PASE-276906 format. One record per residue (C-alpha): residue in three letters; x, y, z. Coordinates in Angstrom, 2 decimals, padded with zeros to 5 digits. Example, Ala and Ser with C-alpha at 12.3 -4.5 7.8 and 13.67 -1.06 7.14 Angstrom:
["Ala"; [012.30; -004.50; 007.80]]
["Ser"; [013.67; -001.06; 007.14]]
This chain:
["Unk"; [105.48; 099.77; 116.60]]
["Unk"; [106.54; 098.09; 119.81]]
["Unk"; [109.70; 098.96; 121.71]]
["Unk"; [113.01; 097.56; 120.49]]
["Unk"; [113.23; 095.93; 123.91]]
["Unk"; [110.84; 093.38; 122.40]]
["Unk"; [113.18; 092.86; 119.44]]
["Unk"; [116.54; 092.47; 121.18]]
["Unk"; [116.26; 089.83; 123.92]]
["Unk"; [119.13; 088.17; 125.78]]
["Unk"; [118.48; 084.46; 126.20]]
["Unk"; [119.63; 080.96; 125.46]]
["Unk"; [119.48; 079.11; 122.13]]
["Unk"; [118.84; 077.30; 119.98]]
["Unk"; [115.56; 078.90; 118.86]]
["Unk"; [113.70; 082.08; 119.80]]
["Unk"; [110.38; 080.71; 118.54]]
["Unk"; [110.80; 077.09; 119.64]]
["Unk"; [112.79; 077.57; 122.86]]
["Unk"; [112.60; 081.12; 124.21]]
["Unk"; [108.93; 081.72; 123.33]]
["Unk"; [107.60; 078.47; 124.84]]
["Unk"; [109.77; 079.05; 127.92]]
["Unk"; [108.28; 082.53; 128.42]]
["Unk"; [104.78; 081.12; 127.97]]
["Unk"; [105.40; 078.31; 130.47]]
["Unk"; [106.84; 080.75; 133.01]]
["Unk"; [103.76; 082.97; 132.80]]
["Unk"; [101.34; 080.04; 133.09]]
["Unk"; [103.29; 078.61; 136.02]]
["Unk"; [103.07; 081.97; 137.83]]
["Unk"; [099.35; 082.35; 137.10]]
["Unk"; [098.38; 078.86; 138.28]]
["Unk"; [100.53; 077.99; 141.31]]
["Unk"; [097.82; 075.55; 142.42]]
["Unk"; [098.38; 073.37; 139.33]]
["Unk"; [099.66; 069.87; 140.02]]
["Unk"; [100.47; 068.82; 136.44]]
["Unk"; [100.31; 069.99; 132.81]]
["Unk"; [099.61; 068.48; 129.40]]
["Unk"; [100.94; 070.39; 126.40]]
["Unk"; [099.70; 069.89; 122.83]]
["Unk"; [102.42; 071.12; 120.47]]
["Unk"; [101.06; 072.05; 117.03]]
["Unk"; [102.49; 072.75; 113.59]]
["Unk"; [106.16; 073.63; 113.50]]
["Unk"; [106.47; 073.28; 117.28]]
["Unk"; [105.46; 069.64; 116.88]]
["Unk"; [107.43; 068.85; 113.74]]
["Unk"; [110.79; 070.32; 114.81]]
["Unk"; [110.25; 070.70; 118.53]]
["Unk"; [112.55; 067.84; 119.50]]
["Unk"; [115.52; 069.25; 117.60]]
["Unk"; [114.78; 072.74; 118.92]]
["Unk"; [114.44; 071.47; 122.53]]
["Unk"; [110.85; 072.73; 122.82]]
["Unk"; [109.61; 069.89; 125.01]]
["Unk"; [112.83; 069.96; 127.05]]
["Unk"; [112.57; 073.66; 127.93]]
["Unk"; [108.84; 073.45; 128.76]]
["Unk"; [109.39; 070.43; 130.99]]
["Unk"; [112.33; 072.16; 132.68]]
["Unk"; [110.30; 075.34; 133.24]]
["Unk"; [107.28; 073.57; 134.74]]
["Unk"; [109.46; 071.36; 136.98]]
["Unk"; [109.06; 069.87; 139.50]]
["Unk"; [105.46; 069.46; 138.34]]
["Unk"; [105.05; 066.73; 135.70]]
["Unk"; [104.34; 067.50; 132.04]]
["Unk"; [103.00; 065.24; 129.29]]
["Unk"; [103.19; 066.10; 125.60]]
["Unk"; [101.23; 065.47; 122.42]]
["Unk"; [102.81; 066.30; 119.05]]
["Unk"; [100.23; 067.33; 116.45]]
["Unk"; [101.34; 068.35; 112.97]]
["Unk"; [098.17; 070.32; 112.15]]
["Unk"; [098.50; 074.06; 112.69]]
["Unk"; [096.34; 076.16; 115.02]]
["Unk"; [094.57; 079.09; 113.32]]
["Unk"; [096.72; 082.07; 114.39]]
["Unk"; [100.31; 080.95; 113.65]]
["Unk"; [102.32; 077.82; 112.71]]
["Unk"; [103.98; 077.88; 116.16]]
["Unk"; [101.01; 077.13; 118.39]]
["Unk"; [100.39; 075.12; 121.51]]
["Unk"; [097.56; 074.37; 123.92]]
["Unk"; [098.46; 074.01; 127.58]]
["Unk"; [096.05; 071.99; 129.73]]
["Unk"; [096.36; 072.94; 133.39]]
["Unk"; [095.34; 070.28; 135.92]]
["Unk"; [094.70; 070.27; 139.64]]
["Unk"; [094.56; 066.64; 140.55]]
["Unk"; [092.32; 064.92; 138.01]]
["Unk"; [090.41; 068.09; 137.12]]
["Unk"; [091.39; 070.31; 134.20]]
["Unk"; [091.09; 073.87; 135.53]]
["Unk"; [092.27; 075.79; 132.46]]
["Unk"; [093.00; 075.32; 128.77]]
["Unk"; [095.33; 077.96; 127.33]]
["Unk"; [096.00; 078.61; 123.65]]
["Unk"; [099.32; 080.40; 123.09]]
["Unk"; [101.51; 081.16; 120.08]]
["Unk"; [105.25; 081.72; 119.75]]
["Unk"; [105.27; 084.31; 116.99]]
["Unk"; [109.01; 084.80; 116.45]]
["Unk"; [111.93; 086.45; 118.20]]
["Unk"; [110.84; 085.05; 121.57]]
["Unk"; [107.54; 086.98; 121.51]]
["Unk"; [104.36; 085.20; 122.55]]
["Unk"; [100.66; 085.75; 121.94]]
["Unk"; [097.93; 084.41; 124.22]]
["Unk"; [094.39; 083.88; 122.95]]
["Unk"; [091.10; 084.20; 124.78]]
["Unk"; [090.85; 085.89; 128.17]]
["Unk"; [094.65; 086.02; 128.56]]
["Unk"; [095.12; 088.02; 125.35]]
["Unk"; [096.81; 091.40; 125.71]]
["Unk"; [097.34; 094.13; 123.14]]
["Unk"; [101.04; 094.86; 122.55]]
["Unk"; [102.22; 098.24; 123.85]]
["Unk"; [102.85; 100.61; 120.95]]
["Unk"; [105.87; 102.87; 121.58]]
["Unk"; [106.29; 104.35; 118.09]]
["Unk"; [103.54; 106.27; 116.30]]
["Unk"; [105.11; 105.57; 112.91]]
["Unk"; [104.91; 102.02; 111.55]]
["Unk"; [106.59; 102.14; 108.15]]
["Unk"; [110.02; 103.28; 107.04]]
["Unk"; [108.40; 105.86; 104.75]]
["Unk"; [106.60; 107.38; 107.74]]
["Unk"; [109.77; 107.33; 109.83]]
["Unk"; [111.94; 108.97; 107.17]]
["Unk"; [109.30; 111.63; 106.55]]
["Unk"; [109.12; 112.37; 110.27]]
["Unk"; [112.89; 112.74; 110.79]]
["Unk"; [113.19; 114.93; 107.68]]
["Unk"; [110.29; 117.11; 108.78]]
["Unk"; [111.70; 117.55; 112.30]]
["Unk"; [115.36; 117.77; 111.29]]
["Unk"; [116.54; 114.99; 113.58]]
["Unk"; [118.72; 111.90; 113.08]]
["Unk"; [117.39; 108.34; 113.09]]
["Unk"; [119.13; 107.76; 116.42]]
["Unk"; [117.49; 110.84; 117.94]]
["Unk"; [114.19; 109.52; 116.63]]
["Unk"; [114.75; 106.22; 118.47]]
["Unk"; [115.59; 108.01; 121.74]]
["Unk"; [112.57; 110.30; 121.33]]
["Unk"; [110.32; 107.24; 121.34]]
["Unk"; [112.22; 104.86; 123.62]]
["Unk"; [113.45; 107.40; 126.21]]
["Unk"; [116.83; 108.95; 126.92]]
["Unk"; [117.96; 105.99; 129.05]]
["Unk"; [117.56; 103.62; 126.09]]
["Unk"; [121.28; 103.94; 125.33]]
["Unk"; [121.96; 101.98; 128.55]]
["Unk"; [119.77; 099.13; 127.26]]
["Unk"; [121.57; 099.21; 123.91]]
["Unk"; [124.93; 099.18; 125.69]]
["Unk"; [123.90; 096.03; 127.57]]
["Unk"; [122.74; 094.43; 124.31]]
["Unk"; [126.02; 095.30; 122.59]]
["Unk"; [128.04; 093.80; 125.44]]
["Unk"; [125.92; 090.63; 125.37]]
["Unk"; [126.51; 090.34; 121.62]]
["Unk"; [130.27; 090.79; 122.02]]
["Unk"; [130.29; 088.24; 124.84]]
["Unk"; [128.60; 085.68; 122.59]]
["Unk"; [131.23; 086.29; 119.88]]
["Unk"; [134.12; 085.94; 122.29]]
["Unk"; [132.68; 082.84; 123.97]]
["Unk"; [132.17; 081.17; 120.60]]
["Unk"; [135.72; 081.94; 119.47]]
["Unk"; [137.16; 080.14; 122.48]]
["Unk"; [135.35; 076.83; 122.15]]
["Unk"; [136.08; 073.63; 120.24]]
["Unk"; [134.47; 070.21; 119.96]]
["Unk"; [131.08; 069.03; 118.79]]
["Unk"; [127.75; 070.84; 118.98]]
["Unk"; [125.06; 068.94; 120.85]]
["Unk"; [122.65; 066.79; 118.84]]
["Unk"; [122.63; 063.91; 116.40]]
["Unk"; [124.39; 065.82; 113.61]]
["Unk"; [127.70; 065.75; 115.51]]
["Unk"; [128.65; 069.03; 113.86]]
["Unk"; [132.14; 070.31; 114.66]]
["Unk"; [132.71; 073.86; 115.91]]
["Unk"; [134.90; 075.77; 113.45]]
["Unk"; [134.75; 079.43; 114.52]]
["Unk"; [137.99; 079.29; 116.50]]
["Unk"; [139.87; 077.72; 113.58]]
["Unk"; [138.38; 080.27; 111.16]]
["Unk"; [139.54; 083.10; 113.39]]
["Unk"; [143.05; 081.65; 113.52]]
["Unk"; [143.03; 081.32; 109.72]]
["Unk"; [142.06; 084.99; 109.46]]
["Unk"; [144.98; 085.98; 111.66]]
["Unk"; [147.38; 084.06; 109.42]]
["Unk"; [145.95; 085.21; 106.08]]
["Unk"; [148.10; 087.72; 104.21]]
["Unk"; [145.63; 089.01; 101.63]]
["Unk"; [143.73; 091.83; 103.34]]
["Unk"; [140.42; 091.25; 101.53]]
["Unk"; [140.39; 087.55; 102.43]]
["Unk"; [141.48; 088.27; 105.98]]
["Unk"; [138.69; 090.78; 106.63]]
["Unk"; [135.99; 088.49; 105.29]]
["Unk"; [137.34; 085.57; 107.29]]
["Unk"; [137.25; 087.65; 110.46]]
["Unk"; [133.62; 088.66; 110.02]]
["Unk"; [132.63; 085.10; 109.06]]
["Unk"; [134.36; 083.67; 112.14]]
["Unk"; [132.40; 086.09; 114.34]]
["Unk"; [129.10; 085.02; 112.78]]
["Unk"; [129.99; 081.35; 113.14]]
["Unk"; [131.05; 081.90; 116.77]]
["Unk"; [127.62; 083.26; 117.78]]
["Unk"; [125.67; 080.77; 115.68]]
["Unk"; [127.61; 077.84; 117.15]]
["Unk"; [126.93; 079.20; 120.64]]
["Unk"; [123.24; 079.42; 119.79]]
["Unk"; [123.12; 075.91; 118.35]]
["Unk"; [124.74; 074.59; 121.52]]
["Unk"; [122.22; 076.29; 123.80]]
["Unk"; [124.52; 079.17; 124.72]]
["Unk"; [123.67; 082.75; 125.63]]
["Unk"; [122.90; 085.01; 122.68]]
["Unk"; [120.80; 088.03; 121.64]]
["Unk"; [117.80; 087.70; 119.33]]
["Unk"; [118.61; 089.91; 116.35]]
["Unk"; [115.88; 089.46; 115.37]]
["Unk"; [115.82; 085.72; 116.22]]
["Unk"; [118.10; 083.04; 117.65]]
["Unk"; [118.47; 081.37; 114.26]]
["Unk"; [119.81; 084.61; 112.76]]
["Unk"; [121.58; 085.82; 115.90]]
["Unk"; [125.09; 085.71; 114.42]]
["Unk"; [124.76; 088.41; 111.75]]
["Unk"; [124.35; 091.65; 113.70]]
["Unk"; [127.03; 090.76; 116.31]]
["Unk"; [129.45; 089.77; 113.54]]
["Unk"; [129.13; 093.13; 111.80]]
["Unk"; [129.31; 095.12; 115.02]]
["Unk"; [132.29; 093.17; 116.38]]
["Unk"; [134.07; 093.55; 113.04]]
["Unk"; [133.52; 097.31; 113.21]]
["Unk"; [134.90; 097.33; 116.74]]
["Unk"; [137.94; 095.12; 116.22]]
["Unk"; [138.95; 095.69; 112.61]]
["Unk"; [137.60; 099.19; 111.92]]
["Unk"; [138.20; 100.48; 115.47]]
["Unk"; [134.79; 102.11; 115.80]]
["Unk"; [134.09; 103.21; 119.38]]
["Unk"; [131.35; 101.50; 121.37]]
["Unk"; [129.42; 104.75; 121.84]]
["Unk"; [129.04; 104.92; 118.06]]
["Unk"; [128.27; 101.21; 117.74]]
["Unk"; [125.37; 101.70; 120.16]]
["Unk"; [123.90; 104.23; 117.73]]
["Unk"; [124.53; 101.87; 114.79]]
["Unk"; [122.77; 099.09; 116.71]]
["Unk"; [119.73; 101.33; 117.16]]
["Unk"; [119.59; 102.04; 113.42]]
["Unk"; [119.68; 098.35; 112.58]]
["Unk"; [117.05; 097.64; 115.22]]
["Unk"; [114.75; 100.25; 113.74]]
["Unk"; [114.71; 098.42; 110.40]]
["Unk"; [114.15; 095.11; 112.18]]
["Unk"; [111.22; 096.61; 114.04]]
["Unk"; [109.62; 097.71; 110.77]]
["Unk"; [109.88; 094.14; 109.46]]
["Unk"; [108.44; 092.72; 112.67]]
["Unk"; [105.52; 095.16; 112.49]]
["Unk"; [104.64; 094.85; 108.79]]
["Unk"; [106.02; 091.44; 107.82]]
["Unk"; [107.25; 088.57; 109.95]]
["Unk"; [110.49; 087.49; 111.64]]
["Unk"; [109.31; 083.92; 112.19]]
["Unk"; [110.88; 081.13; 110.13]]
["Unk"; [107.78; 079.01; 110.66]]
["Unk"; [105.64; 081.79; 109.22]]
["Unk"; [107.82; 083.23; 106.45]]
["Unk"; [110.78; 080.91; 105.91]]
["Unk"; [114.40; 081.82; 106.54]]
["Unk"; [114.00; 085.02; 104.52]]
["Unk"; [112.12; 086.31; 107.58]]
["Unk"; [115.03; 085.49; 109.89]]
["Unk"; [118.31; 085.71; 107.98]]
["Unk"; [116.80; 088.17; 105.49]]
["Unk"; [115.73; 090.51; 108.26]]
["Unk"; [119.05; 090.17; 110.09]]
["Unk"; [120.92; 090.90; 106.86]]
["Unk"; [118.81; 094.02; 106.28]]
["Unk"; [119.42; 095.16; 109.86]]
["Unk"; [123.17; 094.61; 109.58]]
["Unk"; [123.30; 096.32; 106.18]]
["Unk"; [121.61; 099.40; 107.66]]
["Unk"; [124.02; 099.25; 110.59]]
["Unk"; [127.03; 099.15; 108.29]]
["Unk"; [125.64; 101.90; 106.07]]
["Unk"; [125.35; 104.15; 109.12]]
["Unk"; [128.99; 103.33; 110.00]]
["Unk"; [129.88; 104.43; 106.46]]
["Unk"; [128.14; 107.73; 107.29]]
["Unk"; [125.63; 107.37; 104.47]]
["Unk"; [122.49; 109.49; 104.40]]
["Unk"; [119.11; 108.09; 105.41]]
["Unk"; [118.10; 107.33; 101.84]]
["Unk"; [121.22; 105.23; 101.28]]
["Unk"; [120.85; 103.50; 104.63]]
["Unk"; [117.37; 102.46; 103.47]]
["Unk"; [118.88; 101.35; 100.15]]
["Unk"; [121.40; 099.10; 101.92]]
["Unk"; [118.70; 097.55; 104.12]]
["Unk"; [116.42; 097.00; 101.12]]
["Unk"; [119.19; 095.13; 099.29]]
["Unk"; [119.90; 093.06; 102.38]]
["Unk"; [116.31; 091.85; 102.37]]
["Unk"; [115.72; 091.73; 098.61]]
["Unk"; [118.48; 089.26; 097.88]]
["Unk"; [117.29; 086.85; 100.55]]
["Unk"; [113.73; 086.67; 099.18]]
["Unk"; [112.45; 083.11; 098.94]]
["Unk"; [115.06; 081.72; 101.33]]
["Unk"; [113.61; 078.55; 102.82]]
["Unk"; [113.78; 077.37; 106.42]]
["Unk"; [114.69; 073.68; 106.17]]
["Unk"; [116.72; 072.75; 109.28]]
["Unk"; [118.19; 069.27; 109.06]]
["Unk"; [116.79; 067.12; 111.88]]
["Unk"; [115.10; 070.17; 113.36]]
["Unk"; [118.45; 071.43; 114.65]]
["Unk"; [119.50; 075.07; 114.23]]
["Unk"; [122.77; 073.92; 112.67]]
["Unk"; [122.56; 072.93; 108.99]]
["Unk"; [122.14; 075.19; 107.05]]
["Unk"; [121.58; 077.82; 109.75]]
["Unk"; [125.14; 078.39; 110.97]]
["Unk"; [126.58; 078.75; 107.49]]
["Unk"; [123.77; 081.11; 106.50]]
["Unk"; [124.75; 083.46; 109.30]]
["Unk"; [128.26; 083.64; 107.84]]
["Unk"; [126.89; 084.37; 104.38]]
["Unk"; [124.37; 086.83; 105.80]]
["Unk"; [127.05; 088.88; 107.52]]
["Unk"; [129.07; 089.11; 104.30]]
["Unk"; [125.97; 090.02; 102.29]]
["Unk"; [125.22; 092.81; 104.74]]
["Unk"; [128.70; 094.21; 104.25]]
["Unk"; [128.30; 093.99; 100.47]]
["Unk"; [124.86; 095.64; 100.54]]
["Unk"; [126.23; 098.63; 102.47]]
["Unk"; [129.17; 098.89; 100.08]]
["Unk"; [126.92; 098.76; 097.01]]
["Unk"; [124.58; 101.37; 098.48]]
["Unk"; [127.60; 103.58; 099.07]]
["Unk"; [128.86; 103.19; 095.50]]
["Unk"; [125.61; 102.94; 093.53]]
["Unk"; [123.40; 105.23; 095.55]]
["Unk"; [124.99; 108.36; 094.19]]
["Unk"; [124.73; 107.10; 090.60]]
["Unk"; [121.00; 106.39; 090.56]]
["Unk"; [118.05; 106.43; 092.90]]
["Unk"; [116.88; 103.08; 094.21]]
["Unk"; [113.39; 102.39; 092.85]]
["Unk"; [112.40; 099.74; 095.43]]
["Unk"; [111.58; 101.03; 098.90]]
["Unk"; [112.23; 099.12; 102.10]]
["Unk"; [108.51; 099.00; 102.85]]
["Unk"; [107.87; 097.44; 099.44]]
["Unk"; [110.42; 094.69; 099.97]]
["Unk"; [109.00; 093.92; 103.42]]
["Unk"; [105.55; 093.55; 101.85]]
["Unk"; [106.96; 091.28; 099.13]]
["Unk"; [108.78; 089.18; 101.74]]
["Unk"; [105.56; 088.70; 103.66]]
["Unk"; [103.66; 087.70; 100.51]]
["Unk"; [106.47; 085.34; 099.46]]
["Unk"; [106.33; 083.71; 102.88]]
["Unk"; [102.61; 083.08; 102.50]]
["Unk"; [103.22; 081.45; 099.12]]
["Unk"; [105.97; 079.15; 100.39]]
["Unk"; [104.89; 075.59; 101.04]]
["Unk"; [104.78; 074.72; 104.74]]
["Unk"; [107.40; 072.06; 103.93]]
["Unk"; [109.90; 074.91; 103.63]]
["Unk"; [108.93; 076.78; 106.80]]
["Unk"; [110.68; 075.20; 109.79]]
["Unk"; [108.99; 071.82; 109.54]]
["Unk"; [111.97; 069.78; 108.23]]
["Unk"; [109.59; 068.17; 105.71]]
["Unk"; [111.25; 069.52; 102.56]]
["Unk"; [114.36; 070.95; 101.00]]
["Unk"; [117.74; 070.24; 102.51]]
["Unk"; [116.22; 068.66; 105.60]]
["Unk"; [114.44; 066.04; 103.47]]
["Unk"; [117.34; 065.30; 101.12]]
["Unk"; [120.11; 065.25; 103.70]]
["Unk"; [118.44; 063.13; 106.35]]
["Unk"; [120.16; 061.80; 109.44]]
["Unk"; [121.13; 058.31; 108.33]]
């Protein structure tokens, strides 16, 4: 598995695959070909179909500036991934390079041909079964396992990620008005938070707090604000919501939340390695489902559950998002994305609670690795209309009229 530094990335919304990935690709190409005078970019598959709403062309044009960029939008997919593009590099009238590159989810990119590079593998274990066997055999905690592979200074990275997550929550809770784009969607996180403060019933109040935190980050993301991929921009509200709730309502110290963040990230890394975190590849189950599993594992660790029950919580977080479609209205990461982050954060809390209560009554028969495999297979079976193309589902029925 790769480092978690490739899972948690601080950047700007609204989409890790449609905004952050193409931006990283454009930056690299710009650095490699300083002699270029102009570019032509063929956007393929999901990048073409929902690129406008996700600001794909905008971010590429901004990154290549001041050199001019022309675009072609082609609905057919390139062979490696639904999020593909071909960048034609020109010097004057002569094309000096043609580059095939893919945005494979979470802001990660994959170049083809002579620019291709093998990802750096930091972890020797690739499945949760292998990881749990290793920590049991060596008598270490999951957090110690992460530090053993990432290095002792990794806690500083996690601390920075936690602070960036909390900043995105707090920024979102302060803002009002409309989110950019044709949907004219109103920000509601601040009002939700105020409702939570004024709610007397404790159960309702707690769930309103965590929902307001998820909405705050998701609204920031939708408006192009600064967020952390966890594992993607589209699902970036779930992990921060759970962690901020633990900090503010449960009064868990940041030094412990850093460890909880690492546990959640470990499960996300397993999904990224063996399944997919790309909505264009696997539907929203790959994004919100993975984030829910990560947050459930995080919360289970906060509950001080054993490794088996942490796995149980994460498995439930993924299992009950299976088949979730990615059908953004107008190509914007707004409807149903923002609301799904609120639901996902609550589901994560429920999964951890159920693991805590049920795990001691009977052994879970479905492993986390199994559910990741099933999610990947389900994603392959989903029609492309339901994988970040806005051609089906809610996007088709709702419309923008």
